[in-house]
C-alpha positions in Angstrom: -0.1 0.1 -0.1 1.0 3.6 -0.5 1.1 6.3 1.6 1.6 9.5 -0.3 -1.2 10.7 -2.3 -1.0 10.0 -6.1 -1.5 12.3 -8.6 -4.6 11.3 -10.7 -5.2 12.0 -13.9 -7.9 14.6 -15.1 -11.0 12.6 -16.3 -10.8 14.9 -19.3 -8.3 16.3 -21.4 -4.4 15.7 -20.9 -2.2 15.8 -17.9 0.4 18.4 -17.3 3.7 16.3 -18.1 5.5 17.8 -15.4 2.8 16.0 -13.1 3.9 12.8 -14.3 6.2 10.3 -12.7 9.2 9.7 -14.9 8.4 5.9 -16.1 5.4 7.0 -17.3 5.3 7.5 -21.2 2.1 9.5 -21.9 1.0 8.9 -25.9 -1.6 10.5 -27.3 -2.7 7.9 -30.0 -1.2 4.7 -31.1 -2.2 1.6 -32.8 -1.2 -0.6 -29.5 1.1 0.0 -26.7 2.8 -3.0 -27.3 3.9 -2.1 -30.8 4.6 1.7 -29.6 6.7 0.3 -26.8 8.5 -2.2 -29.5 9.3 0.7 -31.9 11.0 2.7 -29.4 12.6 0.1 -27.2 16.2 1.7 -27.3 15.1 4.4 -25.1 12.7 2.8 -22.7 14.6 1.7 -19.5 13.4 -1.0 -17.3 10.4 -0.8 -15.5 9.0 2.3 -18.1 5.5 2.2 -18.6 3.2 3.4 -21.9 -0.1 4.4 -21.5 -2.7 5.8 -23.9 -6.3 6.6 -24.1 -6.7 6.1 -27.8 -5.3 2.8 -29.1 -7.2 2.2 -32.5 -5.5 -1.5 -33.2 -5.0 -3.3 -30.1 -3.8 -7.2 -30.7 -4.6 -9.9 -28.1 -3.0 -13.3 -27.9 -3.6 -15.6 -31.1 -4.0 -13.1 -33.2 -7.2 -11.9 -32.1 -8.2 -8.2 -31.8 -8.3 -6.4 -28.5 -11.2 -4.2 -28.8 -10.1 -0.6 -26.6 -13.3 1.9 -26.5 -13.3 4.7 -24.0 -13.1 3.3 -20.3 -10.5 0.5 -21.0 -7.3 1.1 -19.6 -4.4 0.2 -22.5 -0.9 -0.1 -21.4 2.5 -1.9 -21.6 5.0 -2.3 -19.1 8.9 -2.8 -20.0 10.7 -5.7 -18.3 13.9 -6.9 -18.4 15.3 -10.8 -17.4 18.2 -12.6 -17.1 17.1 -15.2 -19.3 15.2 -16.6 -22.4 12.7 -19.3 -21.1 10.2 -17.2 -19.7 7.2 -19.9 -20.1 4.3 -19.3 -17.8 4.9 -15.6 -17.1 1.4 -14.4 -18.1 0.0 -16.3 -15.0 2.2 -14.6 -12.6 2.1 -10.8 -14.5 -2.0 -11.8 -13.8 -1.0 -12.2 -10.0 0.3 -8.3 -10.2 -3.0 -7.3 -12.2 -5.3 -9.2 -9.2 -3.2 -7.3 -6.6 -3.4 -3.8 -8.0 -7.0 -4.2 -8.7 -7.8 -5.3 -5.3 -5.8 -2.6 -3.6 -8.3 -0.1 -5.0 -11.6 -2.3 -5.0 -11.7 -3.2 -1.3 -15.3 -4.9 -2.0 -13.7 -7.0 -4.1 -10.5 -8.4 -2.2 -10.3 -12.1 -2.9 -12.6 -12.4 -5.7 -10.6 -12.2 -8.6 -9.2 -15.1 -10.4 -6.8 -16.4 -13.3 -7.9 -17.7 -16.3 -4.9 -19.5 -18.2 -3.5 -18.3 -19.9 -3.7 -14.8 -19.8 -7.0 -13.5 -18.5 -8.4 -12.1 -15.2 -11.9 -13.0 -14.1 -14.4 -11.1 -11.8 -17.5 -13.5 -11.1 -16.6 -15.7 -14.3 -16.3 -12.8 -16.7 -13.0 -11.1 -18.2 -12.1 -8.0 -16.7 -8.7 -8.1 -18.2 -6.5 -9.3 -20.4 -2.5 -9.8 -21.1 0.0 -10.2 -24.3 3.5 -10.9 -23.3 6.0 -10.5 -26.3 9.3 -10.6 -26.5 11.3 -7.7 -27.8 15.2 -8.6 -28.3 17.8 -8.2 -25.6 19.1 -5.4 -23.9 22.5 -5.9 -22.4 22.4 -9.4 -22.2 19.0 -9.3 -20.7 15.6 -10.6 -22.5 13.3 -7.8 -22.9 9.5 -8.2 -22.4 6.9 -6.0 -23.5 3.6 -6.5 -20.8 0.6 -5.2 -22.6 -2.5 -5.0 -20.4 -6.0 -4.2 -21.1 -8.3 -3.5 -18.1 -12.1 -2.9 -18.6 -11.8 0.2 -16.1 -15.5 1.9 -17.0 -16.3 1.5 -20.5 -20.2 0.3 -21.6 -19.6 -1.9 -24.1 -23.1 -1.3 -25.9 -22.5 2.3 -26.2 -19.1 1.6 -27.5 -21.1 -0.3 -30.6 -19.4 -3.6 -30.2 -21.4 -6.4 -31.1 -21.9 -9.4 -28.5 -19.2 -11.8 -30.3 -16.6 -8.9 -29.9 -17.8 -8.3 -26.3 -17.6 -11.6 -25.5 -18.0 -12.4 -21.4 -16.1 -9.0 -20.7 -17.2 -7.0 -17.7 -15.9 -3.6 -16.6 -15.0 -2.8 -13.4 -17.5 -0.1 -12.9 -20.4 -2.6 -13.0 -19.3 -4.6 -10.1 -17.9 -1.8 -7.4 -19.2 1.6 -6.6 -15.9 2.7 -7.0 -13.8 3.2 -10.1 -10.3 2.7 -9.9 -8.1 6.3 -11.0 -6.1 5.5 -14.0 -3.0 6.7 -12.2 -4.1 4.7 -9.3 -4.0 1.5 -11.4 -0.9 2.2 -13.4 1.0 2.5 -10.1 0.0 -0.3 -8.1 0.4 -2.4 -11.8 3.8 -1.2 -12.1 4.8 -1.7 -8.2 3.0 -5.9 -8.3 4.9 -6.3 -11.5 8.1 -5.1 -10.7 7.7 -7.8 -7.5 6.9 -10.8 -9.5 9.9 -9.7 -11.9 12.2 -9.5 -8.7 11.0 -13.5 -7.6 11.7 -14.5 -11.1 15.0 -13.2 -11.4 15.6 -15.0 -7.5 14.5 -18.0 -8.6 16.1 -18.8 -11.6 19.9 -19.5 -13.6 20.9 -19.1 -17.0 18.9 -22.0 -18.4 15.9 -22.4 -16.4 12.8 -20.5 -15.6 11.8 -21.6 -12.4 10.4 -18.3 -10.4 7.0 -19.2 -10.4 7.1 -22.1 -7.8 7.5 -19.6 -4.7 4.0 -18.2 -6.4 2.6 -21.7 -6.6 0.1 -21.5 -3.5 -1.5 -18.4 -4.6 -1.6 -19.3 -8.3 -3.6 -22.4 -7.3 -5.3 -20.3 -5.2 -6.2 -17.8 -7.7 -6.8 -20.4 -10.5 -10.7 -19.9 -12.0 -10.5 -22.9 -14.3 -9.3 -25.4 -11.2 -11.6 -28.9 -11.1 -13.7 -27.4 -14.3 -14.4 -29.3 -17.1 -12.8 -27.0 -20.0 -12.9 -27.3 -23.5 -9.6 -26.1 -25.6 -8.9 -25.1 -29.3 -5.5 -26.2 -29.9 -4.8 -24.9 -33.6 -8.6 -26.2 -34.4 -8.7 -29.5 -32.5 -10.8 -29.3 -29.7 -10.0 -31.1 -26.4 -12.3 -31.3 -23.5 -11.1 -32.8 -20.0 -11.1 -31.5 -16.7 -8.5 -28.6 -15.6 -6.0 -29.6 -13.0 -4.3 -26.8 -12.6 -0.7 -25.5 -13.5 2.7 -27.3 -13.7 6.1 -25.7 -12.9 6.5 -24.5 -16.2 3.2 -22.6 -16.2 1.8 -25.4 -18.4 -2.5 -25.9 -18.3 -3.0 -29.6 -17.0 -6.0 -31.3 -18.6 -7.3 -34.3 -17.4 -9.3 -36.5 -20.4 -12.0 -38.6 -19.8 -10.1 -41.5 -19.9 -7.7 -40.4 -16.7 -4.9 -39.6 -19.3 -3.2 -35.8 -17.7 -1.8 -33.5 -20.5 0.0 -30.6 -20.2 -0.9 -27.4 -22.8 1.7 -24.5 -23.3 -0.3 -23.3 -25.8 -4.2 -23.1 -26.6 -7.5 -21.1 -26.2 -10.1 -21.7 -23.8 -13.4 -21.4 -25.5 -15.3 -23.3 -23.1 -15.6 -23.2 -19.2 
C-alpha cells in the first residue's frame, strides 16, 4: 500500500507532463501500446510504462483483436529478465494485475481469479487481458513488453461492440461503486509487476525458468479453471477434459475422460 498521495489523471483532456512520474510515457494515440513500446524500446528503460487513452488497433493472443473503446485502460510495461525462457510469465503477471485491482477495490478482495493463460476474471467474466511479447535483448537481458488491458469503466453497448466482440467481458464499474483512477491502477500494477519480476530473477539461473514455483500457492488459490470442465481449441483441434491446475512451467494440466493428463503450453480456452 502507499502512504503518499497519488497525482490523479484528469477525467478528460491531457495531464500536465510535469505532474507525471518519470517512468510513465503518455502517448496521445497509437495503434497499440505494445507496438509503440517495441518501436521505441531502445530509449525505454526497464520499468518504463507506456499508456494511451486512444489505442486504435489493439492486439490480443492468437492474433485476435483487443477492442479498446473509451474506458478500457490500455498500457504496456517494459521488463528486462536475465533469461530467455519465460514460460508461465502471463500467469504471474495476472497475479500482479489482481493485486493492483484489489488494492483499489476493497470490496472485491479475494474475488478475482486467473483464467489460463492470460486473463483475469471477476465472477467468471473477463476483466483484464495480458499479452507478453519478447522484444529482443538489452545488455544481455531479454526484454519483455507486457501489454495489459483492463476494463476499467466501459459501456460495451454504447461503444457499438457486437456480442461476439464483447464475449464475456465485464467492466470494473459494474461490480463496484468505486472506479479506480487511471494513474492509481498504473502505479499499483507497476509496483506488483516489478515485485513479480524480482521474484522470478531470484529463483532462476541462466538456463531454467523456475520463478513461478514460489508463487504456486497463490496461483492455485487464484486458479479460476481448476476442477472445471474445459474445452481447448488447439489449432483447430478441440480437446475437452477437467482442468487440474498448472505445472512448474505454467502449463495447463487437463485430465481427459480416459484419465490421461496432458500439459498444454498453448491453446485457447473456449468453454469453461
